[in-house]
C-alpha positions in Angstrom: -0.5 5.8 4.8 -1.8 3.9 7.8 -2.3 6.3 10.1 -4.8 8.0 7.5 -6.3 4.3 6.8 -6.9 4.2 10.6 -8.5 7.6 11.1 -11.0 7.2 8.3 -11.9 3.4 9.1 -12.0 3.7 13.0 -14.3 6.9 12.7 -16.4 5.9 9.7 -17.2 2.3 10.2 -20.0 2.5 13.1 -21.6 5.1 11.1 -21.3 3.0 7.5 -22.8 0.1 9.8 -25.6 1.7 10.3 -26.0 3.1 7.1 -25.1 0.8 4.8 -27.4 -2.3 5.7 -26.4 -4.3 2.7 -24.9 -7.3 3.1 -21.9 -7.3 1.0 -21.0 -4.0 2.4 -21.6 -5.0 6.0 -18.9 -7.5 5.3 -16.5 -5.1 3.5 -16.8 -3.0 6.5 -16.4 -5.8 8.6 -13.0 -6.5 7.2 -11.7 -3.2 6.9 -12.4 -2.6 10.9 -10.9 -6.1 11.8 -8.1 -5.0 9.6 -7.6 -1.9 11.1 -7.4 -3.4 14.5 -4.8 -5.6 13.4 -2.6 -2.9 12.2 -3.4 -1.1 15.8 -1.7 -3.9 17.4 1.2 -4.5 14.9 1.6 -0.8 14.5 4.5 -0.8 17.2 6.4 -3.1 15.3 5.7 -1.2 11.8 8.0 2.0 13.0 8.8 2.9 9.6 9.3 6.7 10.8 11.7 5.8 13.3 14.0 3.8 11.0 13.3 6.5 8.3 14.6 9.3 10.7 17.9 7.6 11.8 18.7 6.6 8.1 18.1 10.2 6.8 20.1 11.3 9.9 23.4 9.0 8.6 23.0 10.1 5.2 23.2 13.7 5.9 26.0 12.6 7.9 27.7 10.6 5.4 27.1 13.3 2.6 29.5 15.7 5.0 32.2 13.1 5.4 32.5 12.3 1.7 32.8 16.2 1.0 35.5 15.7 3.9 37.3 12.8 1.5 37.1 15.0 -1.3 38.5 17.7 0.4 41.5 16.0 1.5 41.7 14.2 -1.9 42.3 17.6 -3.4 44.5 18.8 -0.5 46.6 15.4 -0.9 46.3 15.6 -4.9 47.8 19.4 -5.0 50.0 18.7 -2.3 48.2 20.8 0.6 49.0 18.6 2.8 51.7 15.7 3.5 51.3 11.8 3.6 51.4 11.8 7.2 49.0 14.1 7.5 46.6 12.6 5.2 47.3 9.1 6.4 45.8 10.4 10.0 42.9 12.5 8.1 41.6 9.3 6.6 41.7 7.4 9.8 40.0 10.1 11.5 37.4 9.9 8.9 37.3 6.6 8.7 36.6 6.0 12.5 34.1 8.5 12.0 32.5 6.4 9.2 32.6 3.4 11.9 30.9 6.0 14.4 27.7 6.8 11.5 27.2 3.1 10.4 27.0 2.0 14.1 22.6 1.4 14.0 20.3 1.2 17.1 19.4 -1.8 18.1 16.2 -1.6 16.9 17.0 -1.4 13.3 17.6 -4.5 11.6 19.8 -4.4 8.6 19.7 -7.1 6.3 22.1 -7.3 2.9 20.6 -7.4 -0.5 23.3 -9.0 -3.0 21.6 -7.7 -5.8 21.5 -3.7 -4.1 25.4 -4.5 -3.2 26.0 -5.3 -6.6 24.8 -2.5 -8.2 26.4 -0.2 -5.6 29.4 -1.0 -6.7 29.0 -0.4 -10.2 27.9 2.7 -9.5 31.2 3.5 -7.4 33.3 2.2 -9.9 31.8 4.1 -12.2 31.6 7.7 -9.7 35.7 6.4 -9.1 36.3 6.4 -12.7 34.7 9.7 -14.2 35.5 12.0 -10.9 39.0 10.8 -9.8 40.3 8.6 -13.3 40.2 5.4 -10.5 39.7 1.7 -11.7 38.3 -0.5 -9.2 39.2 -4.2 -9.1 
């Protein structure tokens, strides 16, 4: 959306300035051109596509790990793996989670307490529904 705004404003502002001679429209276009120039300067700091790409990649990797955890749980539940094998596999998966959740230095993450509480409620519901487990 930012790129579309910039293209429209920068390509049409000169012609609009010449065509629309009404005072309030001149000020409107002047304000839009000024806004577009500020956005051009700030755009390197608004690198949403890079953030979205990295977060999407990590999301897909975490989904894969979730399937691996479920597979491990079912294998353990139906005695397909021993306690020792399950223990080792669980720590391998946990190590993979730690690697996946390591973000580049350019991405600044902040914790939203309300979102964390919502996530805990959803997790508790998921565990109760799918595995008959109760959380604290």
